[in-house]
N, C-alpha and C positions, 0 to 999 in steps of 0.2 A: 504495500499499499503507499503512495507516493504521499507524502504529506507537507503541505507548503504554509511553513508557519513557523513557530519558533524553536532552536537547534541550540541545546544547552549542550556545550564541551569540557566544562566542567561541572566540578561538584558545585551543591549550593546549599546552604540553610537557612532561612528564612524566622527572623524574630517577630517579624510584622506581617501583615498584607503586602505583598508586592503585584502590580499590575503592569501587564507590557500592552499599551495601548495600539502601539502597530497592529497587534496580532489578536487583541481581544481576550488574550486572556488573562489571566487572577490567579493567583499564588494565594494560600492561606499563612495563617501564620505558624510558625513552627513545624514546617515542611522540610524534609529530608530528600534530596536530588541527589542521586553520586551518577556520574557523568564524567565522561573524558571525552579525549578527541577518537580513539577508536571503539569507546563506547556511549556514545550520542543519547541523548533523549530528545526525540522527534515530538513539538506539541504542536496541534491544529491550532488552527484559529478560532476564537467563541470555547476555547477550552476553561474549565472552571475546574478550578483543586479545593478542596478542603481546607480544613485547619489539621495539623496534626499527618500529614499524609506522606508516603514514604516511597520514591521510583527507585529504582535498581538500573541504569542504563547494562546492554541499549535500550530502551523501550520506546514505543512509537504509539502517541495517541489521539487517535484521527479527529477531526473538525469536529466541534461542538460536544466532545467528552464531557463529563460529570464524574469528580471521583470526591464524594463527600468525605466528610470527617473522619480522620483515622485509617481509611483506604491505604491497601497499598499494592503494589506490579512490581513484580521481580523482574528479573536481565532476560531481556532475550523475549519480553513479550508484548503483545499488538492488540489494543484498544479500538475497534472500529468505529464509524462516525456516530454522534449523538448516540455512542455507548452512556448508558449510568452505572457506575459503583455507587453502590451503598455504604452507608456508614460500616464501618470497620468490615468492609468486604476485601477476600486477601486472593491473587489474583499472583500463582507462585513462575517458576521459572518456564519461557517457550511457550507460552501458553497464545492462542490466538482466538480473539471473541471479535464476531462479526460488527455487522453495526445494526445499530438501534434494538440494544439488548439492552435488558435490566437484571445487573449480576451481585447478588447477595449471597454470605456465605464463604465458600474458601473454592477455589478451583486451583486443585493441583497441576504439579509440572507438566507440560505437554498436553493439556487437554485441547482441545477443539473445536469451539462453539461455533454455530451460525449466525445469518441474521435473522433477527427480531425475536429473539429466546429472551424468556422469563427464568431466572435461574434463583432459586435462593435454599438451595442446598449445599450439598456438599460432596468434591470427590476424592474419592480414595484410590489409592493403588493395593494391587493386592500382596506385593513384598513376599512373594513366595521363598526366596532367596534374599533376604535383606542383605549378608554381608557383614563389615565393618561401618561403624559409623562413615568415615572419610565416605563410603561406595553410596551409602544409605541417602546423603546429602547431596553429595558431588558427580556419583557414578551415574552410568547409562539407568535412566529412570524405567520402570515397568511401563508395559506398554499402557496407553492412556485413553480414556474415552471420547466418541465424538457424538455431539450433540446437534442434531442437523436443526434447519430454519424451522421458527414457530415455535418449536417446543417449549412448553410450561415445565420446571421441577419445583413442583410443592418445598416448602417450608419445612425442613430441616430430614428432608428426602436424601438417601445416601448413594450415590452412582459409584459405581466396585470395579473396578477393572479394564479391560482393554472390550466395551462394548459398544454398540450402536443404540443411541435414541432417536428414531424416528422423525422426520418431518411433520409438525402438528400433534407431536407424542404429548401426552398431559402424565406425569408421575404425581400422585396423589402425595400430601403431606405424610413426613413421615415413615415414607415406605424406602426397602433396600433392598436396591436394585442389581442384580448381578449376571443378568442376561438381557441380550437386545430385547429390544420394544419397539414394535413396526408402526408406521406411519398411521397416524390418526386412531390411536389405540392411546384406552388409558390403563395404567396400569397402579392396582389400589387394591385391597386385603383378599377382593374376590379373584384375583390375577388379573389379565388380561380380558378388556372388554372394548369392542368396538365404539367408539366415540360418536360413531351415526344411530347407537341405541338412545343417546343421551336426546338428539333431535335440537341441538344448539347449546341445549341447560349446560353444560361443559363440553368448552373447546381449544382445542392450541391457539396462538396466537394469530393473527391477523399480519400478512404482510404489510410494512414496515408501522404497524402498530407500535402504541409508545407502551 
């Protein structure tokens, strides 16, 4: 994703809110941004960053991204245009999140999230062979989930391992998901149910939904 906006090539800590008016970028107080010439932080136009936010370069934030207080984004990660990272939301390393998403909870290393997704759960790896501490934290990560366009992941749901959540799927709050969920299906305590049975009472996100 090409971003025309602010490029930070040096680390920055804000003790008070800071504005880059040329780009319409606002940084809150007590933000820690780790950046260098070989690990830059790209911040698109109109980006709003709350207080106590951490960014570890290289990071790319698309136009119109909003990161609320105490959010964090790890190295190698990308947030697409108009995506919102909610209060205390955590995005770990090498995560790709599409445009118009609403993201809360925590998104583990290597996860891919499509466009127009609502994610309020948590991504976990299987860690069948965790190895040493260094291998666990800095080594090759276990395969990560792929959450496709317009999916909804409910509050507190756990998405575990190398699985696919299909387009327009809906994961009920608090569920633990360890297998693929087909497109346009609800996953709940009763198992998999086509969303068509709910006649619009429950549905995935609409394209370009807010």
